[in-house]
C-alpha positions in Angstrom: 41.8 -30.3 11.1 40.6 -33.9 12.0 40.5 -36.9 9.4 38.0 -39.0 9.6 38.7 -42.5 8.4 36.0 -44.4 6.6 36.3 -48.3 6.8 38.4 -49.9 4.8 39.7 -46.4 3.3 43.3 -45.4 3.0 44.6 -42.4 4.2 46.0 -40.8 1.1 42.5 -42.0 -0.4 41.0 -39.8 2.2 43.0 -36.6 1.8 42.4 -36.8 -1.7 38.6 -36.8 -2.1 39.0 -33.8 1.1 41.4 -31.8 -1.5 39.1 -32.4 -4.3 36.2 -31.2 -2.5 38.2 -27.9 -1.1 39.1 -27.2 -4.8 35.3 -27.5 -5.8 33.8 -25.5 -2.7 34.6 -22.3 -4.7 33.2 -23.4 -8.1 29.9 -24.7 -6.5 29.8 -21.0 -4.8 30.1 -19.6 -7.9 27.8 -21.8 -9.8 24.8 -20.8 -7.1 25.4 -17.2 -7.3 25.2 -17.2 -11.6 21.6 -17.9 -10.6 20.1 -15.7 -8.4 18.2 -13.3 -9.1 19.8 -9.8 -10.3 19.2 -6.9 -7.0 16.0 -5.1 -7.4 16.3 -1.8 -8.4 12.9 -1.1 -10.5 9.7 -1.9 -9.2 6.8 -1.6 -11.3 3.1 -1.0 -10.2 0.5 -2.2 -12.4 -2.7 0.2 -11.5 -6.1 0.1 -12.3 -8.7 3.2 -12.2 -12.3 3.1 -12.1 -13.6 -0.1 -10.8 -14.6 -0.8 -14.7 -16.0 -4.8 -15.0 -13.0 -5.3 -17.6 -10.8 -5.6 -14.8 -11.8 -9.2 -13.3 -10.2 -10.3 -16.8 -7.4 -8.0 -16.4 -6.4 -9.8 -13.0 -6.7 -12.9 -14.2 -3.9 -12.0 -16.8 -2.0 -11.0 -14.1 -2.5 -13.6 -12.2 -0.9 -16.0 -14.9 2.0 -14.1 -14.3 2.3 -14.6 -10.7 1.8 -10.9 -10.3 -0.2 -9.1 -8.8 -1.8 -5.0 -9.5 -3.3 -2.2 -7.6 -7.4 -1.7 -8.3 -8.8 1.1 -7.4 -12.5 2.0 -7.0 -15.4 4.4 -6.3 -18.2 3.0 -4.0 -21.0 4.5 -5.0 -20.3 3.3 -8.5 -19.4 -0.5 -7.6 -22.5 -2.1 -9.2 -23.3 0.0 -11.7 -23.5 -0.2 -15.3 -20.1 -1.7 -16.4 -18.6 -1.4 -13.2 -17.6 -4.1 -10.9 -20.3 -5.4 -8.4 -19.1 -6.1 -4.7 -19.0 -9.9 -5.5 -16.1 -9.7 -8.5 -14.6 -6.8 -6.0 -14.4 -9.6 -3.0 -13.0 -12.1 -5.7 -9.9 -9.9 -6.9 -8.9 -9.0 -3.6 -9.0 -12.6 -2.2 -6.9 -13.3 -5.2 -4.1 -11.2 -3.7 -4.5 -8.0 -5.3 -4.8 -4.4 -3.5 -7.7 -2.3 -3.5 -7.6 1.1 -3.0 -9.4 4.2 -2.5 -10.7 6.6 -5.2 -13.3 8.6 -4.1 -17.4 8.1 -4.0 -18.1 9.4 -7.4 -14.8 10.0 -9.5 -14.8 13.5 -8.8 -12.3 16.4 -9.9 -10.9 17.1 -6.4 -9.5 20.4 -6.9 -13.3 21.6 -7.8 -14.5 20.8 -4.5 -13.9 22.8 -1.1 -12.1 20.8 2.0 -15.2 19.7 3.6 -16.6 18.4 0.2 -13.4 16.4 -0.1 -13.5 15.0 2.9 -16.8 13.5 2.3 -15.6 12.0 -1.0 -12.1 10.7 0.2 -13.0 9.6 3.6 -16.5 8.2 3.8 -15.4 6.0 0.4 -12.4 4.9 2.2 -14.8 4.1 5.3 -17.4 2.5 2.8 -14.4 0.0 1.7 -13.1 -0.7 5.1 -17.2 -1.5 6.0 -16.8 -4.2 3.1 -13.7 -5.7 4.8 -10.9 -4.4 2.8 -8.0 -2.4 4.4 -7.1 0.3 1.8 -3.9 2.2 2.9 -3.5 4.1 -0.9 -5.6 6.4 -2.5 -5.8 7.3 -6.7 -6.9 10.8 -7.5 -9.5 10.6 -9.9 -8.2 12.2 -13.2 -4.9 12.8 -10.9 -6.1 15.8 -9.6 -4.6 16.9 -6.7 -4.0 20.2 -4.4 -2.8 20.7 -0.9 -5.9 20.3 0.2 -6.5 16.9 -1.0 -3.4 15.9 -0.1 -4.0 16.7 3.4 -7.2 15.8 3.2 -5.9 12.1 2.1 -3.5 12.0 5.1 -6.3 12.6 7.4 -8.2 10.4 6.0 -6.1 7.3 7.2 -4.5 6.5 3.7 -1.2 6.4 3.7 -0.2 7.1 0.6 -1.5 8.7 -2.9 -0.6 8.0 -6.4 -1.3 11.6 -8.8 -1.1 10.8 -12.8 1.7 12.4 -14.8 5.4 13.2 -13.3 7.3 10.3 -15.0 9.1 10.3 -18.1 7.2 9.8 -20.9 6.6 10.7 -24.5 4.4 13.9 -23.6 7.3 14.7 -21.0 10.8 13.3 -22.1 12.6 15.8 -19.0 10.9 14.4 -16.5 12.8 11.4 -14.2 12.4 8.2 -15.8 10.9 7.0 -11.8 9.7 7.6 -8.5 12.4 7.6 -6.1 12.1 4.4 -3.9 11.0 6.2 -1.1 9.0 8.9 -2.7 9.9 12.4 -1.1 5.6 13.1 -1.0 4.2 10.0 -0.4 1.1 12.4 -0.5 1.4 12.8 -4.7 3.7 9.8 -5.8 4.0 10.5 -9.8 3.7 8.4 -12.9 4.0 8.7 -16.6 0.8 9.4 -18.1 -2.3 7.5 -18.3 -1.9 4.3 -21.3 -4.4 5.5 -23.7 -6.2 3.6 -26.7 -3.1 4.8 -29.0 -0.1 4.0 -26.7 2.3 1.7 -28.5 3.5 -1.7 -26.6 6.9 -0.4 -27.5 6.3 3.3 -25.4 4.9 0.5 -22.8 8.1 -1.1 -22.5 10.1 2.5 -22.9 8.4 3.9 -19.5 10.2 0.3 -17.7 13.8 0.7 -19.8 13.8 4.2 -19.2 14.1 3.4 -15.5 16.3 0.5 -15.5 18.8 2.9 -17.4 18.8 5.8 -14.9 19.6 3.3 -12.0 15.7 2.1 -11.4 12.7 3.2 -8.6 9.1 3.0 -8.3 7.0 3.0 -11.5 3.4 2.9 -11.4 1.1 2.8 -14.6 -1.9 3.7 -14.7 -4.7 1.8 -16.6 -8.2 2.0 -16.7 -10.0 -0.5 -19.4 -8.8 -3.4 -20.4 -10.9 -4.0 -23.8 -10.2 -3.2 -27.7 -11.5 -0.5 -29.2 -13.7 1.0 -26.2 -12.2 4.4 -25.4 -9.7 6.7 -25.6 -8.3 5.6 -21.9 -8.4 1.9 -22.4 -6.0 -1.3 -23.6 -6.9 -4.0 -25.3 -5.9 -7.5 -24.2 -3.8 -8.2 -26.4 -1.3 -5.4 -25.8 -1.5 -5.6 -22.1 -0.8 -9.7 -22.0 2.1 -8.7 -24.4 3.2 -6.4 -22.5 2.9 -8.4 -19.2 5.0 -11.4 -20.7 7.7 -9.0 -21.3 7.8 -7.8 -18.0 7.8 -11.0 -16.3 11.5 -11.5 -18.2 13.1 -8.2 -16.3 13.6 -10.3 -13.2 16.7 -10.8 -14.9 17.2 -7.0 -14.8 16.3 -6.3 -11.2 13.1 -5.0 -12.3 9.8 -6.8 -10.5 5.8 -6.1 -9.6 4.4 -5.2 -6.8 1.1 -3.3 -5.7 1.6 0.3 -4.1 0.7 -1.2 -0.6 4.1 -2.9 -1.1 6.1 -0.8 -3.2 6.1 2.0 -0.5 5.6 -0.1 1.9 2.6 1.5 3.2 0.9 1.0 6.7 -2.6 0.8 7.3 -4.5 3.4 9.4 -8.2 3.0 11.3 -10.2 5.8 10.0 -10.6 9.0 12.2 -13.1 9.2 14.4 -14.2 12.9 13.4 
């Protein structure tokens, strides 16, 4: 090793300084390692269905926590009673949230012919693209899906689609706690059941803890209206905010929040010509 002498410094002093640096180097590396975030094992996706007018406030709540969500909308109801209008939807998108498809009119796809499913799914996505969005994921209304709907979702250009149910919760204790990081069926991604007005904060937390304790995975959570006492499929703003605050602290345990698009690595595909 070549030793460079500082002006006026004896060689012994230089060696002493170098020796001390050699001893301190491993300690410095250990200190920096201790501050690094834990390895990501659990990904939570916060999804909001139906384009409800309360989703503007919900998006801002996520933003205050440094989080982004996925908002699934029905294009024919945008601007309707108690629904987002196009300006509000655009503001949510500009803030970095994902906008996904949810069919034209929020109809149960399993009750339709394949041709009718195609109209509902493809025309909805075509409208979103015309509005300037790049929708890559779909949520089936009511979580209702069959083999035809899955095939149509793919044909319409979606790269992934979400159902409702199939993961562990109070109504399905034997289900897996998390979806696989790379879902085996990208067109039927599982979730716990929808968050309801009687869902307790501890139950929402437990859905995440269940995944953390069993090796992680993807946990998409399904929300609808964000308001107090406004319907069965709702959550109060206070409960949601408390949950987001708790969820933000799970980074130290390897849990992060990502949009569905980012969680599954979805790719944008152009609309089919026919």
